N, C-alpha and C positions, 0 to 999 in steps of 0.2 A: 444567248451565249454568255452574256454578262451575269445573268441569274445563275447559270450553271457554274461559273467561276466562283461566285460568292458562296454557293452551296458546297463546292469542293473545299474551299478555304475553311469554311465553318466546320466541315467534317474533319479536316485535318486538325483543327484546334481541339475538337472533342476527342479524337484518337490520341493526340499528344497528352491531353489532360488525363486520360485514362491510364496511359502508359506511365506518366509521371507519378500517379497515385500508386501504381503497382510497385514502383521502385522505392517508395518510402519505407524506411525500416520499421516504422510504427504503424500498426494496423489495428482497426477496431471493427468488430462485427456487432451490429445491432441485431440481437436475437429476437425471437418471437415472443419471449416472455414479457410479462408486465411487472413493473416494480410496484411495491406497495405505494399507495398515493402519498404517504408522508415520508417515505424513505429518502434520506439525503445522502448523496455521494459527493465527495470532493476528491478529485483525481488531480494531483499536482506532480505526477511522475514525469521524468525526463525534462525537468525545468532548470537544471543546474543550480538548484537551491542550496545555499550553505546554512540557511536558517529556515525554520518553518514560519511562514508569514502569519502575522497576527490575524489576518482574515480567516485563518483556519480555526480560530478560537470561537467556535459557534456551537453552542450546546445542542443544536438540532442535528448536527452531523452524525450519521450512523456508520458510514464507511469512509475512512480516510486513507488514501493511497499516496504514498510519498516515495515510491520506488525510483531507483536509478537517479539519485541526486548526489549532492556532496555534503549531506548532513553529518555533523559530528555529534550532535546531541538533540534530544527532544526537549522542548520547553517544559517548565514546571506546570504551566497552565494546561498541559495535556490532561491532567486529572479533572479539569472542569468540564470535559466533554462527557457529560452525564449520559448521553445516549449512544456513545461510541460502542459499536458491536464488532467492527473489523478494523484493525490497524495493520497496514502493510508498509514496511519501511525497508524493503529489500534493496540490496546493492547500494549501500551508502557507506559512510565512514564512521558509523556510530562506535563509540568506545564504551559507553555505559548507558543504561536506561534510567531515567528519573524514577524515583520511588513513587512519584505522583501518579504514575500509570496504574498503580494498585487501587486508586480511587475510581477507576473506570469500572464500576461494578457490573455493567451490562456487557463488557468485553467478552466476545465469544471466540474470536480468531486473532492470532498475533503472528505476523510473518516478519522475521528479522534476518532471513538467510542472506549471505553475501556480505555481511558486515564483519570483515576479517579481523578487526581490532576489538570486537565486542567480547568481553570475557565473563560477564555475569549478568543475571537478571535480577530485578528487584523482587521482593516478596509479593507475589501475585495471589496469595491465598484469599484475599477479599474479593477477587474477581470470580465469583461463584458460578458464572455462566461460561467461563473459559473452557473451551473444549479442544482447540487446536493451537499448538505452538510449534513454529518452525524456526530453528536456529542453525541450520546446516551452513557450513562454511563460515563459522564463527570460531572463537576460541573457547566456546562452551562445549566441552567434550564429555560431559557427564550430566546426569539428571540432577538439577538442584534439589535440595531437601524440601524447599517449599513447594516444588512441583510434585514431588513424590507423595506428598500428603494430600493432594487435591483429589477428592473422590470423584468429581465430575469430569476431570480431564480425560479426554478420549485419545488424544494423539499428541505426542511430543517427538519431533523429528530433529535429530542432531547428528553431527559427524564425530567419528572417533579418530584418534591420532593414527 
């Protein structure tokens, strides 16, 4: 009888833990795909950050996710992330983007949507691998000249007034 009680209590804890996980607003699915062995991802989303921590200044980072924080600017050292391929800074308080981002020559994807005070992009023409840029729900309501001249750009998503 005592063993049965302990098993029931244990089962209740497991069920409660599963239900509590289901109610969490942030979920992550570990897919079946395998990452490249050297690929480095740093996900600092939903951390209430008002500055990008210096620990993110790591040249080996390829994917940097800073979504849903309180960032007002990106640091100038962002240009030192020589292997950065994807930068996602959605839903922050960015007002402008450092021109140092143009030094990230391996950058392929840039996600800035939801930064309602962002009104311009720096010249990104030296980002020769840049294919995707998303600036929906920003004050950027036209295609910047430097973007128009990029032969390799595949996708520029923006909102119109």
